[in-house]
Every structure is written in C-alpha cells, then in structure tokens.
N, C-alpha and C positions, 0 to 999 in steps of 0.2 A: 572396457575399467579392470582392475582387478580386483579379488575380493581384498579383504582387511589381513593388514597383517601391523595393527596396533592392539594397543594395549585398553581393553572394555573401559578401563576406567583413568586412565592418559586424557589428559587435557589435548582436545584435537580441534582446528585450522573449524574458523568458521567459512560460510561462503559465504561469495561479495553479497549475493541481497540478505544473507541472517547479519553480516556487519555493516551493513547499512542500518538497517532495524536496531543493529545493538546502540550505535552512534545517535540515530532519531531517539533512541529511549537516554541516551546521554544528558542528549540539546535539551529535553523537555522530558523529564522520570515522573515515574508517577500518574499516567494518563495511558488511558484502555484504547485507545488510537486504533492496534491493531491487532485488538481483539478477536477470535473469527465465533461466531456462535451459531450455534446448531441445534433443533428443540425437534422433539416428535412426541406426539401421543402415541400413547398406547394401551390402549382399549380391551381388553378382556383378563385370562387370569394368568398375571405374569409373576413369573419367581423370582424374586427378587435375589433372591442369592445366585441362582445362574446367572442374571445381569453382571452382576458386580462380577463374578469371575469370566464373565466375556468381556467386559472392559478390561480388565487385569491382564488379559491374556494381548489385548491388542494394543496395551504401553507394555507388555513385555518382550513381544515379536518388535517395537519400533523403539528404537534407544533415545532418537529426536523425545520423543514424548514425554520422559524420564530425563531428563536432560537439564542442566541450567549452566552458567556464560560465566566465565572464572577469566580475570583480567593479567597476564602473567605476563611480565618486562613493557608495561605498557600496551599491549596489545590483548585483545577476547578471543576467549577457545570456549569448546565446550567441554561439558564434565560428564559421565550420563553415572545416575543416580541407582540402584537398586529398587525392583517392582516395589517394595514397602512402599516409597514415597506417592502413590498414587492414593488416594484413601478416598472414592467419591463419596458426596453427602447426602444424605439420605431424611427427608422430609415430610413425615406421617400429619394430611390436614384434613383427613376423614370424621377427628372431634368438632370439627367445624361445620356450620350448615351447605348446603351446596353450593348456594352462591357465592359465599363469603369463602369456600374454599377457592372455587375456580378465580375469583378476584383473587385469592392469596395466592397465589399461584405463578399468577402473571408477576405480579407487583415484585416476587423472589424471584424470575427469569430477568427482570426490569434489571435489579438491583443486580442481580450478579453478572450479568453482562459489563457493567458498568465499574466493577473492579480491578483494574489495572494489573498487573504481572508482577510478582520481582524476577526478574530477570538470573538473579544472583542466586534463586531458591528455586530446587524443583519440585513437582512437574511443570510442561508445556499446555497440562491439559488440566483443567477443573470439571467435573461430572453434578451432578443436582440430579438426584430422580425423587420426584415431588407425587405425594401420593393424596388425589382426591377425592378417592372415592374408593371401596374394596374392588372394583373390576375399571379403574382411568386411572391413568400417572401419566405425567411430561418425564420427557427427559429431557437433560439441559446439560451440552457438552459448549465446553468455551477453551477453544485454544490460540494461542500465543502465533498471531503467524509468523512469526522464524521459528514453527515445527510445522509447517501446514500450508496448503493452495488449494484450490474448490477440485482438485481433482484429488486431490487426498483423503476429501471428505469421504467420495465415492470408498475408497478404499478402507476406509474405517468403518462404513457402515457394511460394505461386504463380509471386512474381516467380522467386525461383532454378531453378524447373523450368522454365521457357519459355526462362533463358538458361542453362541447362545444354545444352539440347537444339541452340540457335543456337552455342553454345560447340563442342562436337563437330560441326559441318556447316562451322565455318569462319565464319561470317555474325554481324551484327550480332543481336541477341536483338528481335524482333519486339512491344517494348512500347510504349505511349502512351506521350506526353513528359507529364509530371506536370501540369496546371494550376496548383499552387500549391505551397509549402512547408508543412512544418509551422512555422517559424517566421510564415510570414503567417499561421498560424490563431493564432496568440497577438498575432503585433500586430491583427489581428481583434478577438479578443477583450478584448482591455486596451479597445477604443476603442468595445466592441458589451454589455459589461457595467456598462451606466450608463442612469437614463433612467426613466423609471415603469414601461414593463413588467419592467426588474429587483427596481423595487419591490416594485410589486404583488407580484413570485413572494420575496418575502426575506417580507415580510407574513407568506405562507402560511407556509413557515415556520417562524417566531417564534411563530406562534402553537401552530404541532405542537410545538415542541420549548423555546421559550424555559422558563428555571427548574425541566430536568426533568434528574436526573441522571442518569448510565447507572448503568443496574441490572446488577449482574456474575450470574454466572454464581456459584455457591456454589464456594467453592475446596476444596481438600485439604489450600493449606499459609497461609502469608498470605504477602500481593502484598510483591515487594519496595519498594523503595522508585524503581528502576531498571529498566525494561524491558530483559531480556536479548536477547529475540529467539528464546531454543535450543525448538523443537519437536519434535513426536512426532506418531503419526498413528494410527489407526483406521479399518477400511475400513467400507463402508456396500453391501447390496446390500439391493435392493428388487425378488423375483422375478418374470418376466413376469407369471404367474396375477397376485397382487397390481398389479400396473403396469397392464394394462387393466385392475383397478377403478378404476385410481384416476384414469385416461384418462377411460373412462367417468362418472364422478360429476363430473368440470371438465368435460366436455362440458352432462351436463344443466345445468348450474348457470353455465354459460357463461363461467367461469375454467378461466387457462392451467396449463400443468403447473405450470410454477414457483409457480403464486400456491396450487393444492393443497398441496405438500409444502410451501410457505413457514406456509402457516395451520399442519398439523398441528403446525411444528415449534414453533411461537409456543404455540401451548399445551402442547409439549414443556415450553417455558422456563416460561412460568406456572407453570407444576404443582412441577419445578426449582428454583426463583426465589422460590416463597409471594408473585409481583409478579403483577395479574393485564395489565400494559401494560410489555412489557419492548425496549426500542428495540431496534432488528436492523438491519443495514448492507449493501446490497445494491447491486454495481457495477453500471453499465449504462453501453453503448459510448459516449455521448457524441459520438455524431457524427451533430447534426444537419444539419449541412451537408452536400449531394453532393457537392460539392468535394471533402471530407478525405476521402471513402469509400476509395479507391486510395492514401492516405498512411499511413508507418509514424509513429508519433507517439504521446503519450503524453494520447490521447482521455478515458480514460474518467474516469466521475466515479461519485462514493459516491451513492446514495440514504440516507436513515434512516428507515423503515420500523412505521409503528407500529398495535398495533387491543388497545383496550381488553377486554379479559374478563369483568370484573369480575362479571355479571351471570347470571355460566353458562352460557349459550347452549350451544343446539344447533351441530355442526358445521354445518351448512348458511347456520348466521347469521354465525357465522364466517366464510367463503366470501368470505359476500356482501361483508362489511367489510373482508377484508383486498385484495378484486378493489374497490374504489369508493376503500380510500387508496390502495392503490396505482395506479392511474390519476391522480388529484390529483397524486402526487408523478410521476407522470409527466409531466406538464404541468408539472409547475415544475420539471422539469433543469438549468436552465438554471445555475442559481444554483450556480456550482464549489462544492463541498463546501469549499474553502481559505476562500473568501468568506465559507461558513455559520458556519465557525470564529469567525471573526476577526469577527464580525456578534453570534453569542452568545455572546459571552465564558467556554465551559463551569469550571465548578471542574474541573482537573484536573491532574494532576501527569507526570511519567516512570517514571510505572508502569503507566499506564494512557491507552486510547487514549481521546478525547473524542467526547459523544453515543454513539455505542455502544461496548461490550465483542465482543461476540458478529453475526460473518459470515454471512452464509446468500446461496448459488447456484446459478444453474441451464447446465450450459454442453452448448451439441455436443461433441464428442467433439475432440478436438485435429488439429487439422490436420494434413497433410506432407505431404510431395512427391511429385508425382505425375506417371508417363510418363516414367520416366528413361529411357533406353536398356539396353537389357541389365541393369538390375539389381533386386532385390525390395526394396522400402523397408518398416522399421516402427518403430512408435517406439520408443523406448530411455530407461527410467523413470531420473528422474534422483533423486536423495538431494534430499529436502525436509525439512531443521533448522531452517525458520527460519521463524514465525508472526508476525505485524503485534499478532493482535488473543488476547483469551482464548479464544477457541473460533472456529474455521470452518470453517464444513459448506458441503462445492462437490460438488456431484450433479453427475452428467453421464448426459445424457440420452440414451441406447444405440438407442432404437428402441424391439426389444420388452422391454426395464427398462433401467431405473435402476440404478447403481452413484454409487458416490464414496467421500468421508473426510472424515473427523472431525481437522483438525487441531487441537493443542493449546498452550499453553504447557507446559510441562515443569516450568516452575517454578510452577505452580498449580497441578498437576492429577495425580493417578496412573494410571498408565496401565486399570487394572480401572474408574476413574472413566467412562473416555470411552470405555470396551470397551459399558461400560452403556447410557451415553449412545445408542450404536449400536443397541443392542438395541431400545433400549423404545422410539427412533422408527417402528421397522421395525415393533414393535408396537403404537403408537399408532397408527400408519395404518392398517394390516389391521382396528384397531378403528374408527377413525373411519367408514372409507368403508361398512363392513360396517352401520352404525347410524348414519348422518349425525344426522339426528334429535333423536339424545338428547343430552340437557345434557352437556358436556364433561367433569366432575368425574363422570360413569358408568363411564371410564377410569380403574383401578388399578394401574400399574404390577406387572410377575411381583413385584419385591424392595421396592418400597414407593418412595420417591420420600426420599434421605437429602440435608436440606437439612445443609451448610458451619457449624461454628463461627466460620469466619473471614469475615466481609461482606463489600461492595464495597470500604469503606475500612480492611480493616484490616493492619495497617503491623510490621514487627519492629523493637523498638525506634525509635521516634518520640517525642520529644520532646512533653512537652506544651508552646503555647502560652506566653508568658510575658506573664499579664495583666499585671504591671505595666506594660512596654513600648505596650498595647494604644491607638490613638489618639494617639499622642505625637507630638509634634512639638518640634524644635531646629532652632538656625543650626549651621553647621557647623562641626566645632573643626579639625581639619583642612584642608592641601589637596588630600588625596584625596576629602574629602567634598566642597571646592569644586567639585574639576574635574568631579566626577562629574553634581552639583545642576548646571553651565551648562551639561555634555552633554545633559543626561535635558531641558533646556530649549531647547535650541536641536532636537531630534532631535522633538521631543511638540510644543514648539509652547506648552507648560501651565509656570510655575516651577510645581515642588513647593513645596510649605508649610514644608518643612523634614527635616532628614534620615532621619526615618523613614518620609517616604512612597513609598508602594507603585508602581513599575513600573508594572502590569498596571490598578489600580487608577486612574492617571491616563490611560489609551487607551492603554498599550502593547501591544506582542503581537510576532508571530515574525519579521515581515520587520522592523520599530522595533529589537528587543530584536539582533538583527547588524550594524544599523546604529550603537547604543549604542557595544557592541564593539567594534567597529569602529575608529570615534576614538576611543576608551579606549588603545585596542591600541596606533593612532601617539600617539596624544600620550605618550604614555608608554615609547613604542621595549620593547612587550613583548606577545608572544604573546596573548592573555584568551582564554581558551574561552566560547563562546555559553553552555552550560553556565552559569557562573559567574550568569549572571544572574538563572535561571533558581530558582539554591539561595539566590541572595543579593537579596531581591527588592525593598529600601527601598534608600536615600542609604547610609546607616551598613551596615549588611550589607554591599553591594557594596563600599565605600572599605574597611572589615575584608579584603574577602577579595583583592581589588587588592591590600592591603599585601602580604597575606603571599605573594600571587607577588612583589611585588619582593624581597620579604629572602629567600625562594625560591631566585630569578632572580640574586641578584649574592653569592649562598653564605652568609646569614647564617643560615639554618636549614639544617638535612640535607638536608629535604624539607617542601615545607606541607601546611598538616591536613587530612584527606580532607574532602569535600564530606556536612557534615550530613544523615543521615537525613529524610523529613517533611517539610522546607519547601521543596519545589518547588511553584511557582506554577503561572499557568494558559498554555501557550504558546501 
C-alpha cells in the first residue's frame, strides 16, 4: 500500500464500511446505534495533565479520530481537522459523598454513551474523566464506529499507555510514525476493489448466498416495521471442565475453539428455527495488509457462514463442514460486506438486517491500559442497551474458561426466552462434546424447543399489497412526478417506464438513494429524509410523499402523514 500523497486537509474518500455507516446515519439520524464505548477505572495517583496529553497524542497520530464528514457532489468524504478539536471533559465529584459520587459517575457514563455523534463535526472520539475520590477515577471513551473497531481499542490503549508514561517524564512519546493513515487505506480499497480477483470472490458469495432470505430466530413478539435497536442481554458461562473438553475435541478434529463453538450454536439454531441451514454473521478483522495493523480505524468486515445440517449428521461431521466453509469464507474475505449487499440485493426492510439476523463471535478479553506508574487499572462495565441484530452471541476466551453474553432485540424477545437459549447452548455443548459421533437430533433440550407463532416476516398491521396496481405504468401527471422521474433518470442512468416504476428494481441502492433525495431536496429547497424513498419506492409514491412534505413545510397541513408500515424495500 503506497504512502499518503494527499493533502491532509483535502476531502478524502470513505471506505465501503464507512460509507455504509454514513448512509445509515442519513437514513435514521440522531441515534447512538454505532457508538463504541470503553471505560476503565484508575485507582491511585493520577496525573490529570499527563492523561489529557496522552489522549491528545493518540488523536494527533490518527487522523480518523479528528475527522468529520462532508458531502461533495452528493457523495460523502472525510476531512481531517486540527488536534485542538479534541477536548476531554473533566468532571470532579469529590464534593459528593462516596456512594453518591459513584452513583453519579455511573449516570454520567450511561448518559455519554447514549449521546449520538454528529458526523458533520469533529472529532469522532469523546472522552470524559470522572474523579470520584482523590485516588479514584473513571475514564470513559466513546468513539463512533466509523472511526474504530475492536482491534483499534487495543491500539488505542497501547499508545495511550506509552504516551502517558512519556508525559509523566515530560518527554515525547517514543511511538513510531505511522506509515499510512486510514484515509490512505480507504483510497487503496476503492482502487483495488475491482478486476478479476474481486469478481472471483463475488462469484463465490453469489453462489453461497444469492436468492436466500435470512432465516430469523423465532420471535416472541411480531417484528416492528422499523428497527428500534433497543436491546438487553443475558450471560453465558462455560465452566473450566467443559472448556477443556471443547478444546480437546477441537484439537482432535483440527478445528479452532471458534469453529467448535460456532458449530454447536448452528446446531442449536437449526433446532430452534426448524431450518437446517441458518446464516450466521461473524466479524473478521479485515486487516489483510501489514501497513494497517498499527492504525485506529474501521477495518472490520463481516462474513456470512452457512452450514447445511439437513441430513442429521454427527457433530464430528458438523465440525468438518464448519471448518471447510469458514476456511473458504476467510479466503474470500476481501469483498466488503457493503459491496456484497449491493451485489446480492436481498429483499429486506428497515426492521431486519440483510442476509442474516444472528451474529456469533469469539474474542480475546478486552484490552486495557498497561504499565501506568502508580495506577491500578481495571475494566469498568459500560451499559449496552443497543443491538444491531435479532440475536448477538459474543463469547470471550478467558484461557481456562469461556464466558459471554447473548444480546437480543428487546422488541422481539422476552428475557426468559434468551435465558433459556443461553442454558440450552451450554447443555448442547456438553452433549455434543460428550457424544460427538451421535446424530445431532439425539439432543433434546430440557424444556423442548418452542417455535414462536411469529415467523421471520411477521409484521403488525402490515397492509396487503394492492394487486390492482401491480405492474402498472403510466405517464407523470404532476410536476412533482415529472421532477422525480427526471432525477431518477439522471442518477440511475435508466429512464423509468412510468410512475409505477420501482427505484430498487431499476438498480437503486443506498448511495444512489442518498443522491436522489439530496438532489430533490435542493431542487425543492426542502429537507427530505432518505427514509422517504424506502417507504415510497415508486415514482408516484415518492411524489405523493414529497407533496405531503411540501404541504407540511408550507403550513397547509397540521402535520405530515405518518409513513405506512410494511412498505419498506431493499436498502
């Protein structure tokens, strides 16, 4: 990857992953869904000035942390701002009684985590140092996912630790200069995501995933038309004795602990859903170039793993299948998930994630600052009430045992359902590891698998499609319809056949949707949400939605009509 040859203050392209998050922010602005919090407790003698200096040094080194997003010719770019844009907040609670100070600190942490970022303003990192006693502090960092991932947190704490020690000695931090910045990676990714190599990888994913809708875990409640992100979680504990047996089985069959745990979880999903092949998403670091290993940024990619269990195999066969499919997926990991969604164009809506609804991952314990003179450092649990998927299983390899959490969409599931899921996962692991040669159907959950009456596509109050309008076309009959039609033709490069033409069927996708609504908004001098197009995907429907917005803007109507449920199409 070549070094930077750009001006640091010039707009730089976004990576595919960044562009996706920017679009989601345009679609549903003002939400904290992609906030990444991390917090540590610091007990001992803390030098506040050294801490601020250390954090500022990290922000100086990594341009992405002090960037903001701008729109140029309807496309998003990132612009780097000076170091001075980063100003940590300092809160002193030592005037309060000890118990109240701790309580208030926890309240501040929860409040800061819930504050959304304005992507148009730098920086992408917020920090608050809370002093609860003379020798007791909480340090909270909240970073937008567009500027970091899990690997980045390890880089951040390592650099912070080195910079803090240097600041105590009033000397520069002995950190090597970075060979490239995240914006250089984004530019490289754009220029290299083409050609025969990428086409071969796309062909693999088309064969694995095309024409298959995501299979959802059976829900306790009907799926809302709009994803709220409201979540809760329950814990999973795999004791040391079972952990040892899991590792031993993996060594015997040459699979990693992740593959063993994933295989068992896919068996559980098959039993719960009644479907033998449930797609599961899993994150992968995405750092395939050595130059980007020391960078903070959003590199993580998402792979979709499938395992067909329809012939009731033994668990040893399941392990072999999971290993084969995982290795194949790793070999084709260069396709950004965002490109995959655009390529496959799955049927989806704003109430459900495309391609999969369940996430599974296994990580090392979270990184912490280390070697801070005079300070004892420990992790501080940050409340996590936001979920991006129906079910997210996050396991941690603690060496002598596995632990984890099941995060779930509180709109869809009752707590007791997820507690049972966690218990069944542990019970199933014990059974499969103990009798790996037996067919997977031999396991019976203690309370039986309950399949909800609400299926993957269940929606409350969803209107039936109007069969009378299916396939109809027609000429524009209003100025707004004509404006929409002409704008679509200009942006899509395809002239719609008529006012009932569907934006997504004409090749529209998320970035083009943003361009369409931006141009229509400028032409009408009106702020139009991107979501309007997803709820009104035809020329006629969008024109009606725009006319309603115009009436509301002019004060001719008390308020705009609410968006109807069940008419969301493919982002």
